[in-house]
C-alpha positions as CSV (number, residue, x, y, z in Angstrom):
1,A,136.7,102.8,119.2
2,A,135.4,104.1,115.9
3,T,132.3,106.1,114.8
4,V,131.1,105.9,111.2
5,P,128.7,108.9,110.7
6,V,127.4,107.8,107.3
7,L,126.3,104.4,108.8
8,R,125.0,106.0,112.0
9,T,126.8,103.4,114.0
10,S,129.6,103.4,116.6
11,Y,132.0,100.5,117.3
12,G,134.0,100.0,120.5
13,P,135.8,99.2,122.5
14,I,138.0,97.4,120.0
15,E,140.4,95.1,121.8
16,G,142.8,92.5,120.5
17,R,146.3,91.2,119.9
18,V,148.1,91.4,116.5
19,V,151.5,89.8,115.9
20,F,153.9,90.7,113.1
21,S,155.8,87.5,112.0
22,G,157.9,87.4,108.9
23,D,155.8,88.5,106.0
24,S,152.5,88.1,107.8
25,I,150.3,90.0,110.2
26,L,148.7,87.4,112.5
27,V,145.4,88.4,114.1
28,D,145.6,86.4,117.3
29,S,142.3,87.8,118.7
30,L,140.4,90.9,117.9
31,V,137.0,91.7,119.4
32,V,134.9,94.7,118.1
33,A,132.0,95.6,120.3
34,G,129.0,97.3,118.6
35,E,125.9,99.1,119.8
36,S,124.6,95.6,120.1
37,G,126.6,92.3,120.0
38,N,130.1,91.9,118.9
39,L,132.4,90.9,116.0
40,R,135.4,88.6,116.5
41,V,138.2,88.5,113.9
42,A,140.9,85.9,113.6
43,G,143.3,84.8,110.9
44,F,146.2,86.4,109.0
45,I,147.1,88.9,106.4
46,Q,150.1,87.8,104.3
47,L,152.2,90.4,102.6
48,E,153.5,88.5,99.6
49,R,154.1,92.0,98.2
50,L,153.8,95.1,100.4
51,T,151.2,96.6,98.2
52,L,149.3,93.3,97.6
53,P,148.3,91.7,100.8
54,V,146.5,88.3,100.8
55,L,143.6,87.8,103.2
56,G,143.0,84.8,105.3
57,L,140.4,86.1,107.9
58,D,137.6,84.5,109.7
59,L,134.8,86.8,111.1
60,Q,132.3,85.7,113.7
61,A,129.4,88.0,114.5
62,Q,126.9,87.7,117.4
63,G,123.9,90.1,117.1
64,F,126.2,92.7,115.7
65,K,124.6,95.9,114.4
66,L,126.2,96.8,111.1
67,L,124.0,99.6,109.9
68,D,121.4,101.9,111.5
69,I,120.3,104.4,108.8
70,P,116.8,105.8,109.4
71,D,114.4,105.3,106.4
72,F,116.9,103.1,104.7
73,L,118.3,100.1,106.4
74,T,118.8,98.8,110.0
75,L,120.8,95.6,110.0
76,E,121.7,93.4,112.9
77,A,123.4,90.1,112.0
78,G,125.2,87.1,113.3
79,G,127.1,84.3,111.6
80,N,130.4,83.2,110.2
81,V,132.2,84.9,107.3
82,Q,135.4,83.9,105.6
83,L,137.5,86.4,103.6
84,R,140.2,84.8,101.3
85,G,142.4,85.8,98.5
86,P,144.3,89.0,97.4
87,I,143.0,92.4,98.4
88,T,142.4,93.2,94.8
89,H,140.1,90.2,94.4
90,P,138.8,89.0,97.8
91,V,136.3,86.1,98.0
92,M,133.7,86.0,100.7
93,T,131.9,82.8,101.8
94,G,129.9,81.7,104.8
95,S,126.5,82.4,106.2
96,A,124.7,85.1,108.2
97,T,121.4,85.4,110.1
98,A,119.6,88.7,110.3
99,R,117.6,89.7,113.4
100,N,116.0,93.0,114.4
101,T,116.4,94.2,110.8
102,V,114.3,96.7,108.9
103,L,114.6,97.4,105.2
104,Y,112.7,100.4,103.9
105,F,111.7,100.0,100.2
106,S,109.8,102.1,97.7
107,D,106.1,101.7,97.5
108,L,105.0,98.8,95.3
109,I,102.3,100.6,93.4
110,T,103.5,104.2,93.3
111,K,107.3,103.6,93.3
112,S,109.7,105.6,91.2
113,V,112.9,103.6,90.9
114,V,116.0,104.3,88.8
115,N,119.1,102.3,88.3
116,L,121.8,102.6,91.0
117,E,125.5,102.2,90.6
118,D,125.3,99.3,93.1
119,P,122.6,96.9,91.8
120,L,122.2,95.3,95.3
121,F,119.5,97.9,96.1
122,A,118.1,98.4,92.7
123,D,114.3,98.1,92.5
124,L,114.0,98.0,96.2
125,V,115.2,101.3,97.7
126,D,114.1,104.9,97.3
127,T,117.2,106.4,95.6
128,A,116.5,109.9,97.0
129,A,117.2,108.5,100.5
130,I,120.5,107.0,99.3
131,R,121.7,110.4,98.0
132,K,120.5,112.2,101.1
133,R,122.4,109.7,103.3
134,Q,125.5,109.9,101.0
135,L,125.4,106.2,100.3
136,G,126.0,106.4,96.5
137,A,129.3,106.4,94.7
138,A,131.1,108.1,97.5
139,F,130.4,105.1,99.7
140,Q,131.9,102.6,97.3
141,S,135.4,101.5,97.5
142,R,137.8,99.4,95.5
143,F,137.5,96.6,98.0
144,L,133.7,96.4,97.8
145,D,133.7,96.7,94.0
146,S,136.2,93.8,93.6
147,L,134.7,91.6,96.3
148,E,133.4,88.3,95.0
149,I,130.6,86.5,97.0
150,R,130.2,82.8,96.5
151,N,127.1,80.9,97.7
152,F,126.7,83.1,100.8
153,T,123.6,82.0,102.7
154,F,121.5,84.8,104.2
155,L,118.8,83.7,106.6
156,A,116.0,86.1,107.7
157,A,115.1,85.1,111.3
158,D,113.0,86.9,113.9
159,R,112.0,90.6,113.6
160,V,113.0,91.1,109.9
161,W,110.6,93.6,108.3
162,L,110.1,95.3,105.0
163,R,108.5,98.7,105.4
164,S,107.4,101.5,103.2
165,N,104.6,104.1,103.2
166,E,102.2,101.3,102.1
167,A,103.5,98.2,103.7
168,N,104.9,96.7,107.0
169,I,105.6,93.0,106.2
170,Q,107.5,90.5,108.2
171,M,109.8,88.3,106.2
172,E,111.2,84.8,106.9
173,G,113.3,82.3,104.9
174,S,116.7,82.3,103.3
175,V,118.4,83.3,100.1
176,A,121.8,82.5,98.5
177,V,123.8,85.5,97.5
178,N,126.4,85.6,94.8
179,K,128.4,88.5,93.4
180,I,130.9,88.9,90.6
181,R,132.3,92.5,90.2
182,R,129.2,94.7,90.6
183,N,126.6,92.0,89.6
184,Y,124.6,90.5,92.4
185,R,122.4,87.5,92.1
186,L,119.9,86.3,94.7
187,E,118.3,82.9,94.7
188,G,115.7,81.6,97.2
189,T,112.3,82.3,98.7
190,L,111.2,84.7,101.5
191,T,107.8,84.2,103.0
192,A,105.5,86.7,104.7
193,P,103.7,85.2,107.7
194,R,102.1,88.5,108.7
195,G,102.0,92.2,108.2
196,T,99.9,95.1,107.0
197,Y,99.4,96.7,103.6
198,T,97.6,100.0,102.7
199,V,95.6,100.1,99.5
200,K,94.8,103.6,98.3
201,V,91.4,103.9,96.7
202,G,90.8,107.4,95.5
203,P,91.0,109.7,98.5
204,L,90.9,106.8,101.0
205,S,93.6,104.6,102.5
206,K,92.3,101.2,103.5
207,G,94.4,98.9,105.7
208,F,94.7,95.2,104.9
209,D,96.1,92.4,107.0
210,V,98.7,90.3,105.2
211,T,97.8,86.7,105.6
212,R,100.4,85.1,103.5
213,G,103.0,85.9,100.8
214,T,106.2,84.9,99.0
215,V,109.0,86.9,97.4
216,R,110.9,84.5,95.2
217,Y,114.3,85.2,93.7
218,F,115.6,83.2,90.7
219,G,119.2,84.4,90.5
220,T,118.7,86.8,87.7
221,P,121.3,89.7,87.4
222,D,118.5,92.4,87.6
223,L,117.6,91.1,91.1
224,N,114.0,90.8,90.1
225,A,111.7,88.6,92.1
226,T,108.2,87.3,91.7
227,L,105.6,88.4,94.1
228,D,102.6,86.5,95.5
229,I,101.2,88.4,98.5
230,E,97.6,88.1,99.9
231,A,96.0,90.6,102.2
232,R,92.5,90.9,103.5
233,H,90.2,93.7,104.8
234,P,87.0,92.7,106.7
235,I,83.9,94.8,106.2
236,R,80.6,94.4,108.1
237,S,77.7,94.0,105.8
238,S,74.9,96.6,106.4
239,E,72.3,95.3,104.0
240,S,70.6,92.7,106.2
241,G,71.8,93.7,109.7
242,S,73.2,90.2,110.1
243,G,76.6,91.4,111.1
244,R,78.1,89.0,108.6
245,D,81.7,90.0,107.6
246,I,82.5,90.5,103.9
247,E,86.2,90.3,103.1
248,V,87.9,92.3,100.4
249,I,91.0,90.5,99.3
250,A,94.0,92.2,97.7
251,R,96.4,90.1,95.8
252,I,99.8,91.5,94.8
253,T,101.4,89.5,92.0
254,G,103.8,90.1,89.1
255,D,107.3,91.0,90.0
256,L,109.3,93.8,91.7
257,L,109.7,95.5,88.3
258,K,106.0,95.4,87.4
259,P,103.9,94.6,90.5
260,E,100.1,94.1,89.9
261,L,97.3,94.7,92.4
262,H,94.0,92.8,92.1
263,L,91.0,93.2,94.3
264,E,88.3,90.6,94.9
265,S,85.8,89.6,97.6
266,N,84.5,86.4,99.2
267,I,81.0,87.1,98.0
268,R,79.5,84.7,95.4
269,P,78.7,85.5,92.6
270,P,81.8,87.6,92.3
271,L,81.4,91.4,92.6
272,S,82.6,93.8,90.0
273,Q,85.6,96.0,90.7
274,S,83.3,99.1,91.1
275,D,81.2,97.2,93.7
276,I,84.4,96.2,95.6
277,V,85.7,99.8,95.6
278,S,82.3,100.9,96.9
279,L,82.5,98.3,99.6
280,L,85.9,99.8,100.7
281,L,84.5,103.3,100.6
282,L,81.1,102.9,102.2
283,G,80.8,99.3,103.4
284,R,78.2,98.4,100.8
285,P,78.2,97.8,97.0
286,L,76.9,100.3,94.4
287,N,73.6,98.5,94.0
288,A,72.8,99.2,97.6
289,Q,73.3,103.0,97.3
290,V,70.3,105.3,97.3
291,A,70.4,108.1,94.7
292,S,68.7,110.6,96.9
293,A,71.4,110.4,99.5
294,E,74.3,111.7,97.4
295,Q,75.2,114.5,99.8
296,S,75.2,112.0,102.7
297,V,77.4,109.6,100.7
298,L,79.9,112.4,100.0
299,M,80.0,113.3,103.7
300,E,80.7,109.7,104.6
301,V,83.5,109.5,102.0
302,G,85.1,112.7,103.3
303,T,84.9,111.4,106.9
304,Q,86.3,108.1,106.0
305,A,89.1,109.7,103.9
306,L,90.2,111.8,106.9
307,A,90.0,108.9,109.3
308,S,91.9,106.5,107.0
309,A,94.6,109.1,106.3
310,L,95.0,109.8,110.0
311,A,95.1,106.1,110.9
312,S,97.8,105.4,108.3
313,E,100.0,108.2,109.6
314,V,99.7,107.1,113.2
315,E,100.5,103.5,112.2
316,R,103.6,104.6,110.3
317,A,104.7,106.9,113.1
318,L,104.5,104.1,115.7
319,V,106.5,101.5,113.9
320,Q,108.9,103.6,111.7
321,T,110.1,106.6,113.7
322,E,113.6,106.5,115.0
323,G,113.6,104.7,118.3
324,G,110.0,103.6,117.8
325,V,107.8,102.5,120.7
326,G,109.0,98.9,120.8
327,V,106.1,97.5,118.7
328,D,106.6,95.5,115.5
329,M,103.1,95.8,114.0
330,V,100.3,98.3,114.5
331,E,96.8,98.1,112.9
332,I,94.2,100.9,113.1
333,R,90.9,100.1,111.2
334,P,88.5,103.0,111.5
335,G,84.8,102.0,111.5
336,T,82.5,102.8,108.6
337,S,79.2,104.4,109.4
338,Y,76.0,103.4,107.5
339,R,72.3,103.9,107.4
340,G,69.3,101.8,106.6
341,V,67.9,98.7,108.3
342,A,70.9,98.3,110.6
343,A,71.9,101.9,111.2
344,G,75.1,102.3,113.1
345,S,78.7,101.7,112.2
346,S,81.2,98.9,111.9
347,L,83.6,98.3,114.7
348,T,86.7,100.5,115.0
349,R,89.6,98.0,115.6
350,L,93.0,98.5,117.0
351,S,95.8,95.9,117.4
352,A,99.5,95.8,118.2
353,G,101.9,92.9,117.8
354,W,105.3,91.9,119.2
355,Q,107.8,89.3,118.1
356,V,109.1,87.5,121.1
357,G,112.1,85.4,120.4
358,T,112.2,83.3,117.2
359,Q,109.0,81.3,117.8
360,W,106.4,83.5,119.5
361,F,104.3,86.4,118.2
362,V,101.8,88.1,120.6
363,T,99.0,90.4,119.5
364,L,96.8,92.6,121.6
365,R,93.4,93.6,120.1
366,T,90.6,95.9,121.0
367,G,87.6,97.5,119.4
368,F,84.9,100.0,120.2
369,C,81.9,101.8,118.7
370,L,82.0,105.4,117.8
371,N,78.2,106.0,117.5
372,G,76.6,104.1,120.3
373,G,76.4,100.4,121.3
374,A,78.3,98.8,124.1
375,A,80.4,100.8,126.6
376,F,84.2,100.5,126.5
377,D,85.6,98.2,129.3
378,F,87.8,95.1,129.8
379,R,85.4,93.1,127.6
380,N,86.6,95.0,124.5
381,F,90.1,93.5,124.7
382,G,91.4,90.3,123.2
383,V,94.8,88.6,122.7
384,G,96.4,86.3,120.1
385,L,99.3,83.9,120.6
386,E,101.2,82.3,117.7
387,Y,103.9,79.7,118.3
388,R,106.1,78.4,115.5
389,I,106.6,74.7,116.1
390,S,108.7,74.2,113.0
391,Q,109.4,75.9,109.7
392,R,106.1,74.6,108.3
393,L,103.9,74.1,111.4
394,T,102.4,76.9,113.5
395,F,99.9,76.8,116.4
396,A,97.7,79.9,117.0
397,A,95.2,80.6,119.8
398,T,93.0,83.8,119.8
399,T,90.3,85.3,121.9
400,E,88.7,88.6,120.8
401,P,85.4,90.5,121.3
402,V,82.6,90.2,118.7
403,Q,80.8,93.4,118.8
404,V,78.0,94.9,116.8
405,C,77.6,98.7,116.7
406,I,73.9,99.4,116.4
407,A,72.7,102.9,117.3
408,G,70.5,102.9,120.4
409,A,71.5,99.4,121.5
410,P,71.5,98.9,125.3
411,T,74.9,99.4,126.9
412,G,76.8,96.1,127.1
413,S,74.2,94.1,125.2
414,T,76.2,93.8,122.0
415,I,79.5,92.3,123.3
416,R,80.4,88.7,123.3
417,H,83.8,86.9,123.0
418,Q,84.9,84.2,120.5
419,F,87.7,81.8,121.1
420,G,89.6,80.0,118.4
421,T,92.7,77.8,117.8
422,D,94.4,76.9,114.6
423,L,97.1,74.4,113.6
424,R,98.5,75.5,110.3
425,W,100.8,73.5,108.0
426,G,102.2,75.1,104.9
427,K,104.3,73.9,101.9
428,E,105.7,75.8,99.0
429,Y,105.8,74.2,95.6
């Protein structure tokens, strides 16, 4: 058995049979058990010269946990890897599939990234965490530095997440990895079927639901990738009392080196940026504000800032703490209070999601009113099921409560359920 403290992993028992024959070490069978899964090694090490062994090893992993470093990287993989060539210049080929994997990366908008000695993690990882975990130069070795990777296929399967203080985004797809000396190149596209993204507007943190997205690598040596991520935040309009939802849409474009955030809405004619920010802060555009209510507006902003900050911290604690609570995605959307024709508040929404196998994703939703309206009971709950039929085709079915929070409304009079099904087909071009 072996324990590697810097990787936060233990391996064992390690059992196998090794035969010394002539100038070669034959690995007849070697099985390394991990905290999850196992790694099987077979092949040979030929000693053409005692100090210059030549590798001919085949590695087969099944759900093998390679790394488990909090706030940095948790990696569980399976696949087939071939190591060939002299120890001074080994060549790795093959393919691997990642499952139950989490990569923590620096915030897209407020990141502070510097170059690392190993460019594999450049522009993605908070370097302070690397130094704290002693994963810098001290972790490198001559073998890793000289390792060449040729057309290694890396597939992101179920429960692969990118997380930061701002984002919790699930990734799917595959990339081809190549490496010569210390220069890595990635080529391929990763898609984002779901997730959450927090946009900070002044003192407030507003949660957005990621509806689609792509991270596309083009094989450049700087490991840069283009971004195209869309996230939405529903807001109940308080101007007419109709209960109609307005959506604020956040689009993250550009690339990893210079990401750009754009805000827009589904209202026509388009709203100005100041009106969109006002929608996020108070649930209504600037032209709907009343000048005499400045003190009330400030109180609402302060209350929303506190509620949003608390919601963001709870979300992050539930999905990112070591050990977690077994949930893949958590959304907490505090309701926004308002006055006027339809005095009351928007619905406070909570949801939790779980990836089940490679094809199912289950979401449990609920909502309640903080300032009156319907009582909280079983009618406040809904559920969503999503089934991946193929890489491009997905079927989804949802039932959820539609609730209007109007002060003074009779108990139970404002809850109704809506049912919906979707068959989604997507193609990247």
